[in-house]
GUPALUM-25642 format. One record per residue (C-alpha): residue number from 0; residue in one letter; chain; x, y, z. Coordinates in steps of 0.05 Angstrom, whole numbers. Example, Ala and Ser with C-alpha at 12.3 -4.5 7.8 and 13.67 -1.06 7.14 Angstrom:
// GUPALUM-25642
k 0 r A c A px 246 py -90 pz 156
k 1 r S c A px 273 py -21 pz 143
END
This chain:
// GUPALUM-25642
k 0 r M c A px 0 py 0 pz 0
k 1 r S c A px 29 py 67 pz -19
k 2 r D c A px 37 py 126 pz 28
k 3 r L c A px -14 py 165 pz -14
k 4 r T c A px -65 py 110 pz -4
k 5 r T c A px -53 py 108 pz 70
k 6 r A c A px -59 py 184 pz 76
k 7 r A c A px -120 py 188 pz 30
k 8 r R c A px -161 py 133 pz 62
k 9 r P c A px -187 py 173 pz 122
k 10 r Y c A px -209 py 230 pz 77
k 11 r A c A px -243 py 183 pz 29
k 12 r R c A px -278 py 146 pz 85
k 13 r A c A px -303 py 212 pz 116
k 14 r V c A px -329 py 237 pz 49
k 15 r F c A px -361 py 170 pz 33
k 16 r E c A px -397 py 166 pz 100
k 17 r M c A px -422 py 238 pz 93
k 18 r A c A px -444 py 226 pz 21
k 19 r Q c A px -478 py 160 pz 39
k 20 r E c A px -517 py 191 pz 97
k 21 r A c A px -540 py 248 pz 52
k 22 r G c A px -556 py 202 pz -6
k 23 r K c A px -507 py 240 pz -51
k 24 r L c A px -458 py 187 pz -73
k 25 r T c A px -465 py 204 pz -147
k 26 r E c A px -458 py 279 pz -134
k 27 r W c A px -395 py 267 pz -93
k 28 r S c A px -366 py 222 pz -148
k 29 r A c A px -373 py 280 pz -196
k 30 r Q c A px -343 py 330 pz -147
k 31 r L c A px -283 py 287 pz -131
k 32 r A c A px -272 py 275 pz -205
k 33 r A c A px -273 py 350 pz -218
k 34 r M c A px -225 py 363 pz -161
k 35 r S c A px -178 py 308 pz -185
k 36 r A c A px -179 py 337 pz -255
k 37 r V c A px -159 py 405 pz -228
k 38 r V c A px -101 py 375 pz -189
k 39 r A c A px -79 py 335 pz -249
k 40 r A c A px -82 py 394 pz -296
k 41 r E c A px -19 py 423 pz -325
k 42 r G c A px 7 py 480 pz -282
k 43 r S c A px -28 py 459 pz -219
k 44 r S c A px 36 py 435 pz -186
k 45 r A c A px 67 py 504 pz -196
k 46 r L c A px 6 py 535 pz -164
k 47 r L c A px 9 py 488 pz -105
k 48 r A c A px 83 py 502 pz -95
k 49 r H c A px 76 py 578 pz -101
k 50 r P c A px 108 py 606 pz -38
k 51 r R c A px 68 py 671 pz -36
k 52 r M c A px 0 py 640 pz -37
k 53 r T c A px -33 py 623 pz 29
k 54 r K c A px -67 py 556 pz 38
k 55 r E c A px -134 py 591 pz 38
k 56 r Q c A px -118 py 626 pz -27
k 57 r K c A px -99 py 560 pz -59
k 58 r A c A px -165 py 529 pz -37
k 59 r T c A px -203 py 588 pz -64
k 60 r V c A px -167 py 586 pz -131
k 61 r F c A px -178 py 511 pz -138
k 62 r G c A px -251 py 520 pz -121
k 63 r E c A px -259 py 574 pz -174
k 64 r I c A px -225 py 531 pz -226
k 65 r A c A px -272 py 473 pz -210
k 66 r G c A px -329 py 523 pz -215
k 67 r D c A px -401 py 498 pz -210
k 68 r A c A px -378 py 426 pz -204
k 69 r L c A px -369 py 438 pz -129
k 70 r D c A px -420 py 452 pz -75
k 71 r D c A px -405 py 483 pz -7
k 72 r Q c A px -384 py 416 pz 22
k 73 r G c A px -337 py 404 pz -36
k 74 r R c A px -305 py 472 pz -24
k 75 r N c A px -299 py 455 pz 50
k 76 r L c A px -262 py 392 pz 31
k 77 r L c A px -214 py 434 pz -10
k 78 r K c A px -202 py 480 pz 50
k 79 r A c A px -188 py 421 pz 95
k 80 r L c A px -139 py 391 pz 45
k 81 r A c A px -106 py 459 pz 35
k 82 r E c A px -98 py 468 pz 110
k 83 r H c A px -55 py 405 pz 113
k 84 r D c A px -22 py 412 pz 45
k 85 r R c A px -58 py 350 pz 19
k 86 r F c A px -84 py 371 pz -50
k 87 r V c A px -39 py 317 pz -80
k 88 r L c A px -84 py 265 pz -47
k 89 r L c A px -146 py 283 pz -87
k 90 r P c A px -138 py 231 pz -143
k 91 r E c A px -126 py 176 pz -92
k 92 r I c A px -185 py 201 pz -49
k 93 r S c A px -228 py 197 pz -111
k 94 r T c A px -204 py 126 pz -128
k 95 r I c A px -216 py 100 pz -57
k 96 r F c A px -284 py 135 pz -55
k 97 r E c A px -305 py 100 pz -120
k 98 r Q c A px -283 py 33 pz -92
k 99 r M c A px -324 py 44 pz -29
k 100 r K c A px -384 py 67 pz -71
k 101 r A c A px -379 py 6 pz -116
k 102 r E c A px -375 py -40 pz -55
k 103 r A c A px -436 py -7 pz -23
k 104 r E c A px -474 py -17 pz -88
k 105 r G c A px -454 py -91 pz -88
k 106 r A c A px -406 py -83 pz -145
k 107 r I c A px -331 py -90 pz -149
k 108 r E c A px -284 py -52 pz -194
k 109 r A c A px -240 py -96 pz -237
k 110 r E c A px -179 py -66 pz -272
k 111 r I c A px -156 py -100 pz -336
k 112 r I c A px -87 py -80 pz -361
k 113 r S c A px -75 py -108 pz -430
k 114 r A c A px -19 py -102 pz -481
k 115 r Q c A px -68 py -74 pz -533
k 116 r E c A px -138 py -46 pz -535
k 117 r M c A px -191 py -99 pz -521
k 118 r S c A px -255 py -107 pz -560
k 119 r D c A px -323 py -99 pz -526
k 120 r D c A px -334 py -174 pz -534
k 121 r Q c A px -269 py -190 pz -498
k 122 r Q c A px -286 py -142 pz -442
k 123 r Q c A px -356 py -172 pz -434
k 124 r T c A px -327 py -243 pz -432
k 125 r I c A px -278 py -224 pz -377
k 126 r A c A px -331 py -187 pz -338
k 127 r A c A px -378 py -246 pz -342
k 128 r A c A px -324 py -295 pz -319
k 129 r L c A px -305 py -249 pz -261
k 130 r Q c A px -378 py -240 pz -241
k 131 r K c A px -387 py -315 pz -240
k 132 r R c A px -324 py -325 pz -199
k 133 r L c A px -335 py -268 pz -149
k 134 r G c A px -411 py -269 pz -147
k 135 r R c A px -416 py -193 pz -153
k 136 r E c A px -430 py -142 pz -206
k 137 r I c A px -366 py -121 pz -242
k 138 r K c A px -347 py -51 pz -263
k 139 r L c A px -290 py -55 pz -313
k 140 r V c A px -234 py -5 pz -319
k 141 r T c A px -188 py -19 pz -377
k 142 r K c A px -117 py 6 pz -389
k 143 r V c A px -66 py -8 pz -443
k 144 r D c A px 7 py -22 pz -426
k 145 r P c A px 48 py -43 pz -487
k 146 r T c A px 105 py -66 pz -442
k 147 r L c A px 64 py -128 pz -425
k 148 r M c A px 79 py -152 pz -497
k 149 r G c A px 15 py -193 pz -497
k 150 r G c A px -38 py -221 pz -451
k 151 r A c A px -68 py -183 pz -393
k 152 r I c A px -68 py -171 pz -318
k 153 r V c A px -134 py -171 pz -282
k 154 r R c A px -143 py -140 pz -212
k 155 r A c A px -209 py -145 pz -176
k 156 r G c A px -206 py -133 pz -101
k 157 r D c A px -155 py -181 pz -72
k 158 r L c A px -155 py -224 pz -135
k 159 r V c A px -97 py -214 pz -184
k 160 r I c A px -91 py -256 pz -247
k 161 r D c A px -27 py -243 pz -286
k 162 r G c A px -32 py -273 pz -355
k 163 r S c A px 17 py -226 pz -388
k 164 r I c A px 74 py -250 pz -432
k 165 r Q c A px 121 py -204 pz -392
k 166 r S c A px 104 py -244 pz -329
k 167 r R c A px 113 py -311 pz -364
k 168 r L c A px 182 py -289 pz -390
k 169 r K c A px 203 py -269 pz -320
k 170 r D c A px 180 py -337 pz -294
k 171 r M c A px 219 py -373 pz -349
k 172 r K c A px 281 py -331 pz -333
k 173 r A c A px 276 py -349 pz -259
k 174 r A c A px 267 py -423 pz -276
k 175 r L c A px 327 py -423 pz -322
k 176 r A c A px 370 py -388 pz -269
k 177 r R c A px 359 py -445 pz -220
END
């Protein structure tokens, strides 16, 4: 577990509990996505590191950039993160929040990393197999990583299936080294 994940988890849990009690999980998903996009935008790191801006000014500027995507509670989250210099956690907070939301909805997010773009049929086949194995609704997130050379890596909760050629080559190399 990365340090970012460890630091982001309490914020994500607090936002999730508040959103769930208010029945605003979807709204908070959108707000966190907007905040994450602002943090990931080009030039935001320079703004965050600017020595002459106060923490409150940074929160205000980020809130203005996000615009109407944020409500008062979203702006309050920005202020809390600014107070502790934690803007960098927003993408991880959003990711953890989405995992908690999916779990509350009885679904699990499955990440498929493949060497090349997968067709819709391939994605549906993998989703159906995972749903059968895990007994839960599957929300797929796909990524392409050409360094895998072929095959795919599937991550769903604690389950990791590494069917990549890169992994097989590493296994063969280790076996030959013995």
